[in-house]
Every structure is written in structure tokens, then in C-alpha cells.
The first five atom37 places (N, CA, C, CB, O) and aatype in JSON, in Angstrom:
{
  "aatype": [20, 20, 20, 20, 20, 20, 20, 20, 20, 20, 20, 20, 20, 20, 20, 20, 20, 20, 20, 20, 20, 20, 20, 20, 20, 20, 20, 20, 20, 20, 20, 20, 20, 20, 20, 20, 20, 20, 20, 20, 20, 20, 20, 20, 20, 20, 20, 20, 20, 20, 20, 20, 20, 20, 20, 20, 20, 20, 20, 20, 20, 20, 20, 20, 20, 20, 20, 20, 20, 20, 20, 20, 20, 20, 20, 20, 20, 20, 20, 20, 20, 20, 20, 20, 20, 20, 20, 20, 20, 20, 20, 20, 20, 20, 20, 20, 20, 20, 20, 20, 20, 20, 20, 20, 20, 20, 20, 20, 20, 20, 20, 20, 20, 20, 20, 20, 20, 20, 20, 20, 20, 20, 20, 20, 20, 20, 20, 20, 20, 20, 20, 20, 20, 20, 20, 20, 20],
  "atom_mask": [
    [1, 1, 1, 1, 1],
    [1, 1, 1, 1, 1],
    [1, 1, 1, 1, 1],
    [1, 1, 1, 1, 1],
    [1, 1, 1, 1, 1],
    [1, 1, 1, 1, 1],
    [1, 1, 1, 1, 1],
    [1, 1, 1, 1, 1],
    [1, 1, 1, 1, 1],
    [1, 1, 1, 1, 1],
    [1, 1, 1, 1, 1],
    [1, 1, 1, 1, 1],
    [1, 1, 1, 1, 1],
    [1, 1, 1, 1, 1],
    [1, 1, 1, 1, 1],
    [1, 1, 1, 1, 1],
    [1, 1, 1, 1, 1],
    [1, 1, 1, 1, 1],
    [1, 1, 1, 1, 1],
    [1, 1, 1, 1, 1],
    [1, 1, 1, 1, 1],
    [1, 1, 1, 1, 1],
    [1, 1, 1, 1, 1],
    [1, 1, 1, 1, 1],
    [1, 1, 1, 1, 1],
    [1, 1, 1, 1, 1],
    [1, 1, 1, 1, 1],
    [1, 1, 1, 1, 1],
    [1, 1, 1, 1, 1],
    [1, 1, 1, 1, 1],
    [1, 1, 1, 1, 1],
    [1, 1, 1, 1, 1],
    [1, 1, 1, 1, 1],
    [1, 1, 1, 1, 1],
    [1, 1, 1, 1, 1],
    [1, 1, 1, 1, 1],
    [1, 1, 1, 1, 1],
    [1, 1, 1, 1, 1],
    [1, 1, 1, 1, 1],
    [1, 1, 1, 1, 1],
    [1, 1, 1, 1, 1],
    [1, 1, 1, 1, 1],
    [1, 1, 1, 1, 1],
    [1, 1, 1, 1, 1],
    [1, 1, 1, 1, 1],
    [1, 1, 1, 1, 1],
    [1, 1, 1, 1, 1],
    [1, 1, 1, 1, 1],
    [1, 1, 1, 1, 1],
    [1, 1, 1, 1, 1],
    [1, 1, 1, 1, 1],
    [1, 1, 1, 1, 1],
    [1, 1, 1, 1, 1],
    [1, 1, 1, 1, 1],
    [1, 1, 1, 1, 1],
    [1, 1, 1, 1, 1],
    [1, 1, 1, 1, 1],
    [1, 1, 1, 1, 1],
    [1, 1, 1, 1, 1],
    [1, 1, 1, 1, 1],
    [1, 1, 1, 1, 1],
    [1, 1, 1, 1, 1],
    [1, 1, 1, 1, 1],
    [1, 1, 1, 1, 1],
    [1, 1, 1, 1, 1],
    [1, 1, 1, 1, 1],
    [1, 1, 1, 1, 1],
    [1, 1, 1, 1, 1],
    [1, 1, 1, 1, 1],
    [1, 1, 1, 1, 1],
    [1, 1, 1, 1, 1],
    [1, 1, 1, 1, 1],
    [1, 1, 1, 1, 1],
    [1, 1, 1, 1, 1],
    [1, 1, 1, 1, 1],
    [1, 1, 1, 1, 1],
    [1, 1, 1, 1, 1],
    [1, 1, 1, 1, 1],
    [1, 1, 1, 1, 1],
    [1, 1, 1, 1, 1],
    [1, 1, 1, 1, 1],
    [1, 1, 1, 1, 1],
    [1, 1, 1, 1, 1],
    [1, 1, 1, 1, 1],
    [1, 1, 1, 1, 1],
    [1, 1, 1, 1, 1],
    [1, 1, 1, 1, 1],
    [1, 1, 1, 1, 1],
    [1, 1, 1, 1, 1],
    [1, 1, 1, 1, 1],
    [1, 1, 1, 1, 1],
    [1, 1, 1, 1, 1],
    [1, 1, 1, 1, 1],
    [1, 1, 1, 1, 1],
    [1, 1, 1, 1, 1],
    [1, 1, 1, 1, 1],
    [1, 1, 1, 1, 1],
    [1, 1, 1, 1, 1],
    [1, 1, 1, 1, 1],
    [1, 1, 1, 1, 1],
    [1, 1, 1, 1, 1],
    [1, 1, 1, 1, 1],
    [1, 1, 1, 1, 1],
    [1, 1, 1, 1, 1],
    [1, 1, 1, 1, 1],
    [1, 1, 1, 1, 1],
    [1, 1, 1, 1, 1],
    [1, 1, 1, 1, 1],
    [1, 1, 1, 1, 1],
    [1, 1, 1, 1, 1],
    [1, 1, 1, 1, 1],
    [1, 1, 1, 1, 1],
    [1, 1, 1, 1, 1],
    [1, 1, 1, 1, 1],
    [1, 1, 1, 1, 1],
    [1, 1, 1, 1, 1],
    [1, 1, 1, 1, 1],
    [1, 1, 1, 1, 1],
    [1, 1, 1, 1, 1],
    [1, 1, 1, 1, 1],
    [1, 1, 1, 1, 1],
    [1, 1, 1, 1, 1],
    [1, 1, 1, 1, 1],
    [1, 1, 1, 1, 1],
    [1, 1, 1, 1, 1],
    [1, 1, 1, 1, 1],
    [1, 1, 1, 1, 1],
    [1, 1, 1, 1, 1],
    [1, 1, 1, 1, 1],
    [1, 1, 1, 1, 1],
    [1, 1, 1, 1, 1],
    [1, 1, 1, 1, 1],
    [1, 1, 1, 1, 1],
    [1, 1, 1, 1, 1],
    [1, 1, 1, 1, 1],
    [1, 1, 1, 1, 1],
    [1, 1, 1, 1, 1]
  ],
  "atom_positions": [
    [[2.9, 51.58, -0.81], [2.15, 50.43, -1.3], [2.63, 50.05, -2.78], [0.58, 50.76, -1.27], [2.76, 48.88, -3.16]],
    [[2.85, 51.04, -3.47], [3.12, 50.96, -4.98], [4.58, 50.19, -4.83], [3.17, 52.64, -5.87], [4.83, 49.15, -5.44]],
    [[5.52, 50.84, -3.92], [6.87, 50.15, -4.12], [6.82, 48.9, -3.65], [8.01, 50.8, -3.48], [7.57, 48.09, -4.19]],
    [[6.01, 48.46, -2.63], [5.78, 47.03, -2.26], [5.38, 46.14, -3.38], [4.76, 46.93, -1.24], [5.89, 45.04, -3.58]],
    [[4.37, 46.73, -4.14], [3.96, 45.95, -5.11], [4.98, 45.68, -6.12], [2.86, 46.48, -5.64], [4.91, 44.63, -6.77]],
    [[5.87, 46.47, -6.3], [6.88, 46.41, -7.55], [7.96, 45.46, -6.9], [7.58, 48.06, -8.09], [8.56, 44.77, -7.73]],
    [[8.29, 45.3, -5.77], [9.09, 44.18, -5.33], [8.65, 43.06, -5.3], [9.52, 44.28, -4.29], [9.41, 42.12, -5.5]],
    [[7.2, 42.83, -5.03], [6.54, 41.52, -5.14], [6.36, 40.84, -6.56], [5.22, 41.68, -4.57], [6.25, 39.61, -6.66]],
    [[6.34, 41.71, -7.66], [6.0, 41.32, -8.81], [7.24, 40.63, -9.58], [5.42, 42.45, -9.46], [7.08, 39.77, -10.45]],
    [[8.42, 41.07, -9.19], [9.67, 40.28, -9.9], [10.81, 40.55, -8.99], [10.07, 40.81, -11.52], [10.75, 41.35, -8.06]],
    [[11.92, 39.8, -9.33], [13.14, 40.04, -8.74], [13.96, 41.38, -9.05], [13.88, 38.96, -9.06], [13.69, 42.03, -10.06]],
    [[14.81, 41.71, -8.28], [15.29, 43.19, -8.58], [16.02, 42.99, -10.0], [16.44, 43.86, -7.3], [16.64, 42.0, -10.36]],
    [[15.81, 44.07, -10.65], [16.3, 44.06, -12.05], [17.96, 44.19, -11.94], [15.58, 45.36, -12.95], [18.71, 43.63, -12.74]],
    [[18.45, 45.04, -10.81], [19.9, 45.09, -10.58], [20.57, 43.77, -10.22], [20.18, 46.04, -9.52], [21.63, 43.43, -10.73]],
    [[19.83, 42.96, -9.23], [20.18, 41.71, -8.9], [20.23, 40.55, -10.21], [19.17, 41.35, -7.82], [21.08, 39.67, -10.37]],
    [[19.27, 40.81, -10.92], [19.14, 39.93, -12.16], [20.44, 40.18, -13.11], [17.7, 40.31, -13.0], [21.08, 39.22, -13.54]],
    [[20.74, 41.35, -13.37], [21.91, 41.95, -14.09], [23.18, 41.32, -13.52], [21.95, 43.56, -13.94], [24.02, 40.8, -14.25]],
    [[23.31, 41.39, -12.12], [24.46, 40.89, -11.69], [24.61, 39.42, -11.81], [24.64, 41.29, -10.44], [25.71, 38.97, -12.1]],
    [[23.64, 38.68, -11.62], [23.57, 37.32, -11.74], [23.96, 36.77, -13.35], [22.07, 36.93, -11.26], [24.79, 35.92, -13.67]],
    [[23.21, 37.45, -14.08], [23.66, 37.31, -15.65], [24.98, 37.5, -15.94], [22.99, 38.27, -16.56], [25.58, 36.75, -16.71]],
    [[25.59, 38.56, -15.32], [27.06, 38.95, -15.53], [28.04, 37.96, -14.97], [27.36, 40.31, -14.88], [29.11, 37.71, -15.53]],
    [[27.57, 37.32, -13.64], [28.38, 36.29, -12.96], [28.46, 35.05, -13.8], [27.79, 35.95, -11.57], [29.46, 34.36, -14.0]],
    [[27.07, 34.86, -14.34], [26.98, 33.4, -15.1], [27.64, 33.55, -16.46], [25.35, 32.85, -15.35], [28.4, 32.66, -16.84]],
    [[27.4, 34.61, -17.2], [28.07, 34.85, -18.44], [29.56, 34.88, -18.55], [27.63, 36.01, -18.89], [30.28, 34.36, -19.4]],
    [[29.88, 35.62, -17.47], [31.42, 35.74, -17.24], [32.21, 34.47, -16.81], [31.67, 36.79, -16.15], [33.43, 34.49, -16.64]],
    [[31.48, 33.41, -16.65], [32.27, 32.1, -16.39], [32.53, 31.93, -14.85], [33.72, 32.11, -17.19], [33.21, 30.99, -14.45]],
    [[31.97, 32.87, -13.97], [32.51, 32.73, -12.52], [31.72, 31.61, -11.86], [32.36, 34.13, -11.64], [32.19, 31.0, -10.9]],
    [[30.53, 31.36, -12.36], [29.73, 30.18, -11.72], [30.41, 28.87, -12.01], [28.23, 30.11, -12.28], [30.64, 28.06, -11.11]],
    [[30.72, 28.67, -13.27], [31.26, 27.47, -13.52], [32.71, 27.18, -12.92], [31.25, 27.34, -14.91], [33.14, 26.05, -12.71]],
    [[33.36, 28.3, -12.68], [34.64, 28.29, -11.99], [34.38, 28.11, -10.52], [35.45, 29.58, -12.27], [35.23, 27.48, -9.88]],
    [[33.45, 28.52, -9.96], [33.22, 28.31, -8.45], [32.43, 27.12, -7.96], [32.53, 29.47, -7.93], [32.45, 26.78, -6.78]],
    [[31.73, 26.51, -8.89], [30.79, 25.39, -8.61], [31.56, 24.13, -8.05], [29.99, 24.99, -9.95], [31.14, 23.49, -7.09]],
    [[32.8, 23.79, -8.76], [33.62, 22.73, -8.26], [33.94, 22.91, -6.8], [34.86, 22.64, -9.04], [33.95, 21.95, -6.04]],
    [[34.19, 24.1, -6.42], [34.68, 24.48, -5.04], [33.55, 24.03, -3.98], [34.96, 26.15, -4.96], [33.74, 23.43, -2.92]],
    [[32.39, 24.44, -4.5], [31.09, 24.33, -3.64], [30.87, 22.71, -3.5], [29.67, 25.14, -4.45], [30.71, 22.23, -2.38]],
    [[30.88, 21.92, -4.63], [30.62, 20.54, -4.73], [31.58, 19.85, -3.65], [30.87, 20.02, -6.26], [31.2, 19.07, -2.78]],
    [[32.97, 20.3, -3.88], [33.77, 19.56, -3.05], [33.69, 20.0, -1.59], [35.11, 19.63, -3.53], [34.14, 19.14, -0.83]],
    [[33.24, 21.06, -1.02], [32.73, 21.46, 0.09], [31.66, 20.72, 0.77], [32.38, 22.56, -0.12], [31.78, 20.25, 1.9]],
    [[30.58, 20.65, 0.0], [29.41, 20.02, 0.45], [29.28, 18.51, 0.13], [28.29, 20.73, -0.1], [28.4, 17.9, 0.73]],
    [[29.99, 17.9, -0.67], [29.83, 16.42, -0.74], [30.15, 15.56, 0.5], [30.66, 15.93, -1.82], [29.46, 14.66, 0.95]],
    [[31.35, 16.01, 0.98], [31.51, 15.04, 2.25], [30.57, 15.19, 3.3], [32.82, 15.19, 2.93], [30.32, 14.28, 4.09]],
    [[30.0, 16.36, 3.34], [28.89, 16.61, 4.38], [27.58, 15.91, 4.12], [28.57, 18.09, 4.47], [26.9, 15.34, 4.97]],
    [[27.31, 16.02, 2.71], [26.23, 15.31, 2.46], [26.19, 13.64, 2.67], [25.97, 15.67, 1.16], [25.28, 12.99, 3.2]],
    [[27.47, 13.14, 2.09], [27.69, 11.75, 2.41], [27.67, 11.47, 3.91], [28.99, 11.31, 1.82], [27.19, 10.38, 4.22]],
    [[28.08, 12.19, 4.81], [28.0, 11.96, 6.26], [26.63, 11.87, 6.6], [28.66, 13.01, 7.07], [26.17, 11.0, 7.33]],
    [[25.92, 12.87, 6.01], [24.38, 12.92, 6.51], [23.66, 11.53, 6.16], [23.5, 14.21, 5.71], [22.98, 10.83, 6.92]],
    [[23.97, 11.33, 4.9], [23.27, 10.09, 4.41], [23.64, 8.87, 5.06], [23.49, 9.89, 3.01], [22.77, 8.04, 5.33]],
    [[24.93, 8.66, 5.36], [25.45, 7.61, 6.03], [24.91, 7.54, 7.46], [26.88, 7.69, 5.99], [24.61, 6.44, 7.92]],
    [[24.76, 8.66, 8.2], [24.18, 8.78, 9.51], [22.58, 8.29, 9.39], [24.36, 10.39, 10.05], [22.05, 7.55, 10.22]],
    [[22.09, 8.7, 8.54], [20.52, 8.53, 8.25], [20.31, 6.89, 8.06], [20.0, 9.45, 6.71], [19.41, 6.29, 8.65]],
    [[21.22, 6.28, 7.21], [21.35, 4.83, 6.92], [21.55, 4.26, 8.43], [22.7, 4.46, 5.81], [20.76, 3.43, 8.89]],
    [[22.5, 4.7, 9.07], [23.01, 4.08, 10.36], [21.9, 4.21, 11.64], [24.46, 4.88, 10.76], [21.68, 3.26, 12.39]],
    [[21.3, 5.4, 11.76], [20.61, 5.67, 12.88], [18.93, 5.62, 12.79], [21.1, 6.98, 13.28], [18.23, 5.24, 13.73]],
    [[18.45, 6.03, 11.59], [17.01, 6.28, 11.42], [16.14, 4.98, 11.37], [16.81, 7.07, 10.13], [16.52, 3.94, 10.84]],
    [[15.1, 5.12, 11.91], [14.19, 3.81, 12.08], [13.69, 3.39, 10.45], [12.65, 4.2, 13.22], [13.52, 4.23, 9.57]],
    [[13.52, 2.02, 10.3], [13.28, 1.71, 9.03], [12.04, 2.22, 8.51], [13.34, 0.43, 8.88], [11.86, 2.12, 7.3]],
    [[11.15, 2.77, 9.25], [10.09, 3.17, 8.51], [10.07, 4.71, 8.2], [8.9, 2.76, 9.21], [9.05, 5.4, 8.12]],
    [[11.38, 5.14, 8.03], [11.61, 6.44, 7.56], [12.34, 6.22, 6.29], [12.37, 7.32, 8.56], [13.04, 5.2, 6.23]],
    [[12.28, 7.05, 5.19], [13.09, 7.09, 4.04], [13.33, 8.52, 3.54], [12.47, 6.26, 3.0], [12.58, 9.44, 3.87]],
    [[14.38, 8.7, 2.73], [14.94, 9.99, 2.49], [15.46, 10.13, 1.23], [15.91, 10.3, 3.39], [15.95, 9.12, 0.72]],
    [[15.47, 11.06, 0.66], [16.11, 11.34, -0.83], [17.68, 11.23, -0.86], [15.73, 12.9, -1.36], [18.36, 11.34, 0.16]],
    [[18.14, 11.03, -2.02], [19.58, 10.86, -1.95], [19.92, 11.88, -3.18], [20.14, 9.16, -2.14], [20.13, 11.47, -4.33]],
    [[19.96, 13.11, -2.85], [20.2, 13.98, -3.97], [21.59, 14.1, -4.68], [19.88, 15.21, -3.52], [22.59, 13.75, -4.05]],
    [[21.71, 14.52, -5.8], [22.87, 14.42, -6.62], [23.73, 15.66, -6.17], [22.5, 14.4, -8.23], [24.95, 15.69, -6.31]],
    [[23.01, 16.62, -5.63], [23.71, 17.79, -5.11], [22.85, 18.57, -4.19], [24.18, 18.67, -6.21], [22.09, 18.03, -3.38]],
    [[22.99, 19.9, -4.33], [22.23, 20.75, -3.44], [22.71, 20.98, -1.81], [20.86, 20.13, -3.47], [23.9, 20.95, -1.49]],
    [[21.79, 21.19, -0.97], [22.08, 21.47, 0.61], [21.27, 20.91, 1.51], [22.02, 22.83, 0.99], [21.39, 21.08, 2.72]],
    [[20.18, 20.04, 0.86], [19.23, 19.55, 1.78], [18.99, 18.04, 1.36], [17.91, 20.45, 1.76], [19.19, 17.57, 0.24]],
    [[18.52, 17.41, 2.43], [17.97, 16.14, 2.31], [16.55, 16.13, 2.87], [18.84, 15.13, 2.99], [16.28, 16.61, 3.97]],
    [[15.45, 15.44, 1.91], [14.17, 15.49, 2.4], [13.89, 14.09, 2.9], [13.18, 15.98, 1.35], [14.01, 13.1, 2.17]],
    [[13.51, 14.04, 4.11], [13.13, 12.81, 4.79], [11.4, 12.71, 5.06], [14.01, 12.79, 6.24], [10.67, 13.69, 5.19]],
    [[11.02, 11.37, 5.11], [9.67, 11.11, 5.34], [9.61, 9.97, 6.34], [8.93, 10.81, 4.06], [10.36, 9.0, 6.29]],
    [[8.61, 10.19, 7.32], [8.39, 9.25, 8.25], [6.85, 8.71, 7.99], [8.67, 9.88, 9.69], [6.29, 8.89, 6.91]],
    [[6.28, 8.11, 8.95], [4.92, 7.8, 8.71], [4.07, 8.97, 8.63], [4.43, 6.93, 9.69], [4.32, 9.94, 9.34]],
    [[3.01, 8.97, 7.78], [2.26, 10.08, 7.51], [1.51, 10.65, 8.61], [1.44, 9.81, 6.51], [1.06, 11.79, 8.51]],
    [[1.32, 9.92, 9.71], [0.59, 10.42, 10.87], [1.59, 10.85, 11.83], [-0.34, 9.39, 11.47], [1.08, 11.28, 12.87]],
    [[2.97, 10.86, 11.77], [4.05, 11.36, 12.53], [4.1, 12.82, 12.34], [5.34, 10.71, 12.15], [4.29, 13.3, 11.22]],
    [[3.91, 13.63, 13.52], [3.9, 14.96, 13.36], [5.26, 15.51, 13.49], [3.01, 15.54, 14.25], [5.75, 15.48, 14.62]],
    [[5.95, 16.02, 12.52], [7.3, 16.5, 12.52], [7.44, 17.92, 13.08], [7.83, 16.44, 11.15], [8.55, 18.4, 13.31]],
    [[6.46, 18.47, 13.26], [6.55, 19.77, 13.94], [6.52, 19.59, 15.59], [5.3, 20.71, 13.43], [7.2, 20.33, 16.3]],
    [[5.71, 18.59, 16.09], [5.72, 18.35, 17.35], [7.25, 17.79, 17.86], [4.56, 17.39, 17.57], [7.84, 18.03, 18.91]],
    [[7.67, 16.97, 16.73], [8.98, 16.4, 17.12], [10.17, 17.58, 16.95], [9.3, 15.04, 16.13], [11.23, 17.55, 17.57]],
    [[9.81, 18.57, 16.05], [10.98, 19.56, 15.96], [11.23, 20.19, 17.38], [10.67, 20.76, 14.84], [12.39, 20.45, 17.68]],
    [[10.24, 20.46, 18.28], [10.35, 21.21, 19.48], [11.09, 20.19, 20.45], [8.87, 21.72, 20.03], [11.82, 20.59, 21.35]],
    [[10.89, 18.95, 20.2], [11.54, 18.0, 21.32], [12.99, 17.92, 20.83], [10.81, 16.37, 21.45], [13.87, 17.63, 21.65]],
    [[13.33, 18.17, 19.4], [14.53, 17.88, 18.9], [15.42, 19.24, 19.33], [14.42, 17.54, 17.27], [16.55, 19.12, 19.82]],
    [[14.85, 20.41, 19.11], [15.36, 21.7, 19.64], [15.82, 21.58, 21.15], [14.24, 22.8, 19.49], [16.85, 22.15, 21.5]],
    [[15.25, 21.03, 21.83], [15.52, 20.77, 23.32], [16.84, 20.08, 23.46], [14.39, 19.86, 24.01], [17.59, 20.39, 24.39]],
    [[17.18, 19.11, 22.53], [18.23, 18.38, 22.43], [19.45, 19.11, 21.59], [17.76, 17.13, 21.85], [20.52, 18.54, 21.37]],
    [[19.16, 20.5, 21.14], [20.06, 21.31, 20.36], [20.16, 20.74, 18.82], [21.51, 21.32, 21.09], [21.18, 20.93, 18.15]],
    [[19.09, 20.05, 18.34], [19.07, 19.81, 17.1], [17.93, 20.42, 16.38], [19.14, 18.52, 16.96], [16.84, 20.51, 16.94]],
    [[18.11, 20.82, 15.2], [17.04, 21.54, 14.41], [17.01, 21.11, 12.91], [17.28, 23.09, 14.5], [18.0, 20.69, 12.32]],
    [[15.67, 21.28, 12.31], [15.45, 20.93, 10.85], [14.24, 21.64, 10.47], [15.3, 19.38, 10.56], [13.65, 22.23, 11.38]],
    [[13.79, 21.68, 9.35], [12.47, 22.57, 8.96], [11.43, 21.4, 8.8], [12.63, 23.58, 7.38], [11.61, 20.56, 7.91]],
    [[10.42, 21.33, 9.6], [9.22, 20.55, 9.29], [8.59, 20.8, 7.93], [8.23, 20.82, 10.3], [8.19, 21.89, 7.53]],
    [[8.55, 19.63, 7.26], [8.23, 19.58, 5.71], [6.86, 20.25, 5.34], [8.17, 18.03, 5.2], [6.6, 20.68, 4.22]],
    [[6.02, 20.29, 6.41], [4.66, 20.81, 6.01], [4.58, 22.44, 5.52], [3.7, 20.61, 7.33], [3.69, 22.89, 4.8]],
    [[5.6, 23.13, 6.01], [5.81, 24.47, 5.52], [6.21, 24.45, 3.94], [6.96, 25.17, 6.41], [6.33, 25.51, 3.34]],
    [[6.39, 23.26, 3.32], [6.63, 23.42, 1.93], [5.53, 22.97, 0.94], [7.8, 22.72, 1.64], [5.6, 22.88, -0.28]],
    [[4.41, 22.71, 1.86], [3.01, 22.31, 1.01], [1.96, 23.43, 1.04], [2.24, 20.93, 1.65], [1.84, 24.22, 1.98]],
    [[1.28, 23.43, 0.04], [0.33, 24.59, 0.06], [-1.04, 24.36, 0.72], [0.08, 25.02, -1.35], [-1.8, 25.28, 1.02]],
    [[-1.32, 22.98, 0.93], [-2.61, 22.66, 1.65], [-2.5, 22.05, 3.15], [-3.37, 21.63, 0.77], [-1.73, 21.12, 3.39]],
    [[-3.32, 22.65, 4.14], [-3.14, 22.31, 5.34], [-3.39, 20.82, 5.46], [-3.92, 23.12, 6.16], [-4.19, 20.19, 4.77]],
    [[-2.56, 20.28, 6.51], [-2.45, 18.76, 6.57], [-1.62, 17.91, 5.73], [-3.61, 18.28, 6.37], [-1.48, 16.7, 5.93]],
    [[-1.09, 18.54, 4.82], [-0.1, 17.91, 3.94], [1.33, 18.03, 4.61], [-0.12, 18.62, 2.49], [1.67, 18.98, 5.31]],
    [[2.19, 16.85, 4.28], [3.43, 16.93, 4.59], [3.87, 16.83, 6.17], [3.79, 18.09, 4.01], [5.01, 16.97, 6.59]],
    [[2.78, 16.59, 6.87], [3.05, 16.38, 8.33], [4.08, 15.52, 8.83], [1.97, 15.92, 8.91], [4.69, 15.75, 9.87]],
    [[4.32, 14.25, 7.89], [5.41, 13.41, 8.33], [6.72, 13.55, 7.69], [5.05, 12.12, 8.19], [7.49, 12.6, 7.66]],
    [[7.02, 14.77, 7.16], [8.23, 15.09, 6.39], [9.04, 16.22, 7.07], [7.85, 15.5, 4.95], [8.55, 17.03, 7.85]],
    [[10.35, 16.19, 6.69], [11.27, 17.26, 7.22], [12.36, 17.46, 6.16], [11.93, 16.87, 8.66], [12.53, 16.71, 5.2]],
    [[13.12, 18.63, 6.46], [14.04, 19.07, 5.47], [15.3, 19.09, 6.29], [13.65, 20.48, 4.78], [15.25, 19.76, 7.32]],
    [[16.39, 18.48, 6.03], [17.57, 18.33, 6.91], [18.59, 19.23, 5.92], [18.07, 16.56, 7.24], [18.63, 19.03, 4.71]],
    [[19.31, 20.13, 6.53], [20.45, 20.78, 5.92], [21.8, 20.25, 6.37], [20.39, 22.22, 6.19], [22.02, 20.09, 7.57]],
    [[22.64, 19.99, 5.53], [24.05, 19.57, 5.92], [25.26, 20.38, 5.62], [24.31, 18.37, 5.36], [26.44, 20.02, 5.7]],
    [[24.77, 21.56, 5.25], [26.01, 22.41, 4.64], [26.47, 23.31, 5.79], [25.57, 23.39, 3.23], [27.44, 24.03, 5.54]],
    [[25.99, 23.38, 6.86], [26.64, 24.29, 7.89], [27.24, 23.64, 9.25], [25.57, 25.3, 8.3], [27.61, 24.26, 10.25]],
    [[27.24, 22.28, 9.03], [28.18, 21.59, 10.04], [29.15, 20.76, 9.6], [27.53, 20.85, 10.92], [29.08, 20.35, 8.45]],
    [[30.17, 20.37, 10.41], [31.35, 19.54, 10.03], [30.47, 17.9, 10.15], [32.92, 19.84, 11.31], [29.33, 17.74, 10.58]],
    [[31.32, 16.94, 9.67], [30.8, 15.68, 9.54], [30.58, 15.07, 10.88], [31.66, 14.87, 8.73], [29.57, 14.4, 11.08]],
    [[31.46, 15.27, 11.79], [31.21, 14.77, 13.26], [29.83, 15.25, 13.87], [32.4, 15.31, 14.24], [29.07, 14.47, 14.45]],
    [[29.59, 16.59, 13.7], [28.47, 17.17, 14.14], [27.34, 16.65, 13.45], [28.54, 18.51, 14.06], [26.4, 16.3, 14.16]],
    [[27.23, 16.53, 12.25], [26.24, 15.94, 11.49], [25.88, 14.57, 11.9], [26.62, 15.94, 10.17], [24.68, 14.3, 11.97]],
    [[26.85, 13.57, 12.21], [26.55, 12.39, 12.65], [25.91, 12.25, 14.25], [27.8, 11.68, 12.45], [25.06, 11.43, 14.6]],
    [[26.53, 13.22, 15.07], [25.88, 13.45, 16.16], [24.48, 13.98, 16.33], [26.58, 14.11, 16.7], [23.64, 13.59, 17.15]],
    [[24.38, 14.91, 15.45], [22.78, 15.43, 15.33], [21.78, 14.38, 14.62], [22.7, 16.88, 14.38], [20.59, 14.31, 14.9]],
    [[22.35, 13.7, 13.8], [21.35, 12.68, 13.29], [21.15, 11.6, 14.17], [21.74, 12.1, 12.02], [20.04, 11.07, 14.25]],
    [[22.11, 11.23, 14.83], [21.8, 10.08, 16.04], [21.01, 10.72, 17.14], [23.24, 9.44, 16.77], [20.24, 9.98, 17.74]],
    [[21.08, 11.95, 17.5], [20.25, 12.59, 18.5], [19.0, 12.75, 18.0], [20.73, 13.84, 18.94], [18.07, 12.55, 18.78]],
    [[18.73, 13.11, 16.74], [17.29, 13.21, 16.04], [16.71, 11.87, 16.13], [17.32, 13.69, 14.44], [15.56, 11.76, 16.56]],
    [[17.41, 10.78, 15.75], [16.97, 9.35, 15.58], [16.44, 9.03, 16.98], [18.2, 8.31, 15.09], [15.31, 8.55, 17.07]],
    [[17.18, 9.25, 18.07], [16.72, 8.93, 19.39], [15.46, 9.66, 19.7], [17.76, 9.24, 20.4], [14.54, 9.05, 20.25]],
    [[15.36, 11.0, 19.38], [13.91, 11.63, 19.77], [13.02, 11.02, 18.85], [13.76, 13.31, 19.63], [11.99, 10.64, 19.42]],
    [[13.05, 10.78, 17.64], [12.1, 10.05, 16.9], [11.66, 8.67, 17.53], [12.66, 9.83, 15.56], [10.47, 8.33, 17.52]],
    [[12.65, 7.9, 18.1], [12.36, 6.59, 18.57], [11.75, 6.69, 19.9], [13.55, 5.73, 18.6], [11.12, 5.73, 20.33]],
    [[11.9, 7.9, 20.67], [11.29, 7.99, 21.8], [9.71, 8.29, 21.53], [12.01, 9.01, 22.6], [8.84, 7.79, 22.25]],
    [[9.39, 9.19, 20.38], [8.15, 9.64, 20.16], [7.29, 8.4, 19.46], [8.26, 10.95, 19.29], [6.06, 8.39, 19.51]],
    [[7.93, 7.55, 18.92], [7.05, 6.28, 18.18], [6.47, 5.45, 19.24], [8.01, 5.2, 17.17], [5.78, 4.47, 18.96]]
  ]
}
């Protein structure tokens, strides 16, 4: 129990030291442009597909970087129920309600990841997800 408490209180000191060395050694600054160049086309593909396929009553973030796009539908639209129907079509996302602290919040939201698929797969997935949404509306 004491070990568990220690791990819950803070991040590993060793991992913090590794991260500090990585950053102070200039390795992050050197690697960051590679990551940006890898993810930017995927992000652009997802944003383009969302513009093309998603219903007008949905909106989404246009992040400057990162790995995710946050999308919002009508507040009453249950993205967890939609999730299971999308999975049947081999498309997945994270229902946004899991990022909220109060029950009932974020029901109509979702987090979409664009880092693990190529641009063609992203377009097909967003198109499929849009069809599932339209069937549920």
C-alpha cells in the first residue's frame, strides 16, 4: 500500500530526470520538426474529411498541433451509443464524456485521433463515421 501511495503522489523521479536530460540536451527541439512533419498531413486529412462528410450541426477544433481533434455534436446526441455502432463498422474514437468530471457532461462530444492511420484510411474512417452519425440522427 505504501509503494502504491508513492507512485500515485508524483511521477517517477527517474523518469523526470530522463525527461529533463532529453529536453536540456536539445533532443526534443531536434526531434519535434520530424513529429510535426509526420502528423501534419494526417491532421489536415482529418480536418478536410470532417469538412466534407460531417453533418452541419457538428463542429470541431482546428488544433495547431497535437494528436487529436475534439468534435461536438448536439448536446443530446449520445456519442457512447454511437461509438458501439461505429465499432461495428470498424471505426473507433473516444467518447468525450470520459474527459469530464461530472456525470452527464460531454455526452455529445468525441475525441478523434489522427496519428495512427494514413490519409486514405482517415478519409474512409471519417466518411464511415459520418454515415453512422446520419443513420442515428
